[in-house]
Backbone as CSV, one residue per row, in Angstrom:
resi,resn,N_x,N_y,N_z,CA_x,CA_y,CA_z,C_x,C_y,C_z
1,UNK,-6.185,4.680,15.983,-5.156,3.758,16.415,-3.973,3.865,15.446
2,UNK,-2.810,3.992,15.953,-1.602,4.071,15.131,-1.170,2.676,14.695
3,UNK,-0.504,2.619,13.567,0.031,1.349,13.068,1.298,0.988,13.824
4,UNK,1.560,-0.307,13.874,2.744,-0.768,14.595,3.930,-0.919,13.642
5,UNK,5.100,-0.761,14.190,6.335,-0.957,13.428,6.445,-2.420,13.005
6,UNK,5.918,-3.316,13.809,5.949,-4.744,13.488,5.147,-5.032,12.213
7,UNK,3.973,-4.393,12.084,3.176,-4.611,10.873,3.879,-4.007,9.658
8,UNK,4.456,-2.832,9.810,5.237,-2.227,8.730,6.338,-3.188,8.291
9,UNK,7.090,-3.708,9.245,8.180,-4.634,8.938,7.666,-5.893,8.237
10,UNK,6.504,-6.384,8.661,5.908,-7.558,8.028,5.598,-7.270,6.559
11,UNK,4.919,-6.147,6.299,4.546,-5.787,4.919,5.794,-5.604,4.072
12,UNK,6.760,-4.866,4.585,7.996,-4.640,3.824,8.722,-5.961,3.551
13,UNK,8.662,-6.880,4.487,9.280,-8.188,4.315,8.584,-9.049,3.270
14,UNK,7.322,-8.762,3.022,6.553,-9.507,2.027,6.852,-9.052,0.600
15,UNK,7.399,-7.845,0.455,7.665,-7.283,-0.874,9.129,-7.526,-1.215
16,UNK,9.364,-8.310,-2.258,10.716,-8.680,-2.656,11.114,-7.968,-3.951
17,UNK,12.394,-7.725,-4.088,12.943,-7.192,-5.341,12.279,-5.902,-5.807
18,UNK,11.856,-5.073,-4.902,11.293,-3.766,-5.251,11.858,-2.743,-4.274
19,UNK,12.150,-1.580,-4.778,12.721,-0.532,-3.933,11.589,0.203,-3.211
20,UNK,11.330,-0.200,-1.981,10.251,0.373,-1.183,10.851,1.216,-0.068
21,UNK,10.350,2.429,0.050,10.740,3.295,1.159,9.468,3.708,1.882
22,UNK,9.639,4.240,3.074,8.471,4.664,3.846,8.793,5.921,4.640
23,UNK,7.727,6.635,4.984,7.838,7.802,5.860,6.772,7.666,6.932
24,UNK,7.179,7.893,8.156,6.213,7.870,9.253,5.490,9.212,9.273
25,UNK,4.175,9.145,9.361,3.360,10.350,9.332,2.212,10.204,10.330
26,UNK,2.284,10.898,11.419,1.229,10.915,12.441,0.821,9.506,12.891
27,UNK,1.798,8.654,13.125,1.516,7.312,13.629,1.217,6.289,12.553
28,UNK,1.199,6.710,11.318,0.962,5.804,10.202,2.188,5.847,9.284
29,UNK,2.158,5.082,8.191,3.314,5.001,7.305,2.894,5.183,5.855
30,UNK,3.520,6.121,5.170,3.330,6.295,3.740,4.355,5.410,3.033
31,UNK,3.936,4.738,1.963,4.812,3.806,1.257,5.073,4.278,-0.169
32,UNK,6.330,4.156,-0.572,6.768,4.599,-1.893,7.475,3.452,-2.602
33,UNK,7.187,3.297,-3.880,7.895,2.333,-4.728,8.642,3.140,-5.780
34,UNK,9.949,2.988,-5.801,10.786,3.754,-6.727,10.528,5.258,-6.608
35,UNK,10.304,5.708,-5.385,10.111,7.129,-5.117,8.705,7.645,-5.338
36,UNK,7.777,6.793,-5.757,6.403,7.206,-6.049,5.459,6.659,-4.969
37,UNK,4.666,7.546,-4.387,3.697,7.146,-3.365,2.667,6.200,-3.974
38,UNK,2.524,5.019,-3.382,1.518,4.078,-3.878,0.485,3.709,-2.828
39,UNK,0.727,4.029,-1.586,-0.228,3.672,-0.545,0.352,3.923,0.826
40,UNK,-0.227,3.240,1.796,0.248,3.412,3.148,-0.305,2.354,4.078
41,UNK,0.220,2.381,5.266,-0.262,1.491,6.321,-1.011,2.356,7.318
42,UNK,-2.285,2.049,7.474,-3.184,2.792,8.346,-3.904,1.791,9.242
43,UNK,-3.803,1.974,10.531,-4.434,1.046,11.491,-4.062,-0.404,11.180
44,UNK,-2.785,-0.627,10.885,-2.276,-1.962,10.559,-3.031,-2.609,9.396
45,UNK,-3.349,-1.795,8.382,-3.945,-2.277,7.131,-3.152,-1.654,5.987
46,UNK,-2.858,-2.431,4.958,-2.211,-1.893,3.771,-3.300,-1.350,2.853
47,UNK,-3.265,-0.045,2.634,-4.223,0.604,1.747,-3.470,1.174,0.558
48,UNK,-4.079,1.059,-0.612,-3.456,1.441,-1.870,-4.156,2.675,-2.436
49,UNK,-3.349,3.614,-2.927,-3.876,4.810,-3.577,-4.704,4.364,-4.784
50,UNK,-5.948,4.826,-4.902,-6.832,4.332,-5.961,-6.583,4.986,-7.327
51,UNK,-5.411,4.738,-7.889,-5.096,5.231,-9.226,-5.864,4.393,-10.255
52,UNK,-5.890,4.849,-11.477,-6.570,4.084,-12.533,-5.967,2.685,-12.664
53,UNK,-4.638,2.595,-12.642,-3.981,1.289,-12.776,-4.290,0.393,-11.577
54,UNK,-4.281,0.941,-10.380,-4.587,0.147,-9.188,-6.020,-0.380,-9.250
55,UNK,-6.950,0.457,-9.672,-8.346,0.015,-9.788,-8.504,-1.037,-10.881
56,UNK,-7.713,-0.914,-11.947,-7.739,-1.924,-13.017,-7.202,-3.263,-12.504
57,UNK,-6.115,-3.218,-11.735,-5.508,-4.435,-11.210,-6.333,-5.073,-10.094
58,UNK,-7.082,-4.257,-9.364,-7.897,-4.739,-8.240,-9.357,-4.327,-8.422
59,UNK,-10.023,-4.826,-9.452,-11.384,-4.364,-9.753,-12.416,-4.679,-8.668
60,UNK,-12.168,-5.673,-7.853,-13.130,-6.071,-6.828,-12.697,-5.686,-5.417
61,UNK,-11.679,-4.847,-5.329,-11.159,-4.470,-4.010,-12.190,-3.659,-3.226
62,UNK,-12.187,-3.884,-1.939,-13.014,-3.078,-1.048,-12.305,-1.751,-0.816
63,UNK,-13.077,-0.723,-0.545,-12.507,0.569,-0.208,-12.518,0.725,1.309
64,UNK,-11.540,1.433,1.823,-11.440,1.687,3.259,-10.988,3.129,3.456
65,UNK,-11.431,3.720,4.535,-11.049,5.089,4.886,-9.808,5.002,5.779
66,UNK,-8.703,5.626,5.362,-7.480,5.524,6.174,-7.575,6.261,7.505
67,UNK,-8.273,7.389,7.519,-8.466,8.171,8.749,-9.635,9.116,8.509
68,UNK,-10.203,9.653,9.568,-11.362,10.531,9.449,-11.083,11.693,8.506
69,UNK,-11.989,11.898,7.570,-11.878,13.003,6.638,-11.081,12.698,5.379
70,UNK,-10.477,11.523,5.297,-9.664,11.152,4.128,-10.536,10.508,3.052
71,UNK,-10.024,10.542,1.833,-10.688,9.866,0.721,-10.452,8.361,0.845
72,UNK,-11.396,7.574,0.359,-11.240,6.116,0.424,-10.045,5.631,-0.387
73,UNK,-9.468,4.551,0.090,-8.351,3.897,-0.586,-8.709,2.427,-0.774
74,UNK,-7.970,1.747,-1.627,-8.207,0.328,-1.877,-7.567,-0.504,-0.768
75,UNK,-8.344,-1.402,-0.210,-7.850,-2.285,0.840,-7.156,-3.484,0.198
76,UNK,-5.908,-3.695,0.551,-5.125,-4.821,0.026,-5.334,-6.017,0.943
77,UNK,-6.059,-7.013,0.435,-6.379,-8.179,1.259,-5.476,-9.381,0.974
78,UNK,-4.365,-9.151,0.256,-3.475,-10.266,-0.052,-2.051,-10.011,0.445
79,UNK,-1.929,-9.342,1.560,-0.611,-9.057,2.141,0.128,-10.349,2.481
80,UNK,-0.590,-11.404,2.801,0.038,-12.681,3.150,0.643,-13.398,1.948
81,UNK,0.270,-12.978,0.741,0.763,-13.609,-0.483,1.921,-12.774,-1.033
82,UNK,3.127,-13.107,-0.615,4.314,-12.331,-0.962,4.505,-12.206,-2.473
83,UNK,4.322,-13.287,-3.195,4.521,-13.260,-4.647,3.523,-12.325,-5.328
84,UNK,2.266,-12.449,-4.973,1.222,-11.608,-5.569,1.435,-10.138,-5.199
85,UNK,1.748,-9.882,-3.940,1.965,-8.507,-3.488,3.159,-7.878,-4.191
86,UNK,4.251,-8.626,-4.301,5.447,-8.116,-4.967,5.147,-7.779,-6.422
87,UNK,4.484,-8.669,-7.123,4.156,-8.439,-8.532,3.238,-7.218,-8.680
88,UNK,2.255,-7.109,-7.813,1.329,-5.974,-7.842,2.083,-4.652,-7.670
89,UNK,2.953,-4.584,-6.690,3.703,-3.357,-6.422,4.633,-3.034,-7.582
90,UNK,5.276,-4.041,-8.146,6.163,-3.811,-9.289,5.391,-3.235,-10.473
91,UNK,4.244,-3.805,-10.785,3.429,-3.302,-11.894,2.957,-1.888,-11.595
92,UNK,2.456,-1.689,-10.404,1.933,-0.380,-10.017,3.008,0.696,-10.088
93,UNK,4.217,0.376,-9.673,5.286,1.373,-9.643,5.730,1.802,-11.035
94,UNK,5.431,0.993,-12.035,5.770,1.351,-13.431,4.830,2.390,-14.018
95,UNK,3.693,2.600,-13.382,2.682,3.486,-13.950,2.654,4.872,-13.337
96,UNK,3.566,5.150,-12.423,3.735,6.512,-11.907,2.444,7.169,-11.432
97,UNK,1.542,6.372,-10.842,0.268,6.871,-10.289,-0.633,7.521,-11.323
98,UNK,-0.707,6.949,-12.502,-1.590,7.468,-13.542,-3.031,7.244,-13.169
């Protein structure tokens, strides 16, 4: 199932004061903060690239498969919390996917 533009717009609207760009890729969306890939929207779910910093910030996050054959990513279950999501993305973008 492809992600909807409405869900993309919702997620982007939840992230404040951060330079977020996206690329559409086979019905899904790759997300970049300050030019660095940090995750994507897959099946209307925000999934985060499991970098060391992301795993440190989300130690109890569930993993989800974005599409068949892909490596697991961290499932972001706080998309509704704009403040928390914005802070998370800002911190993550400072670490350049270490």
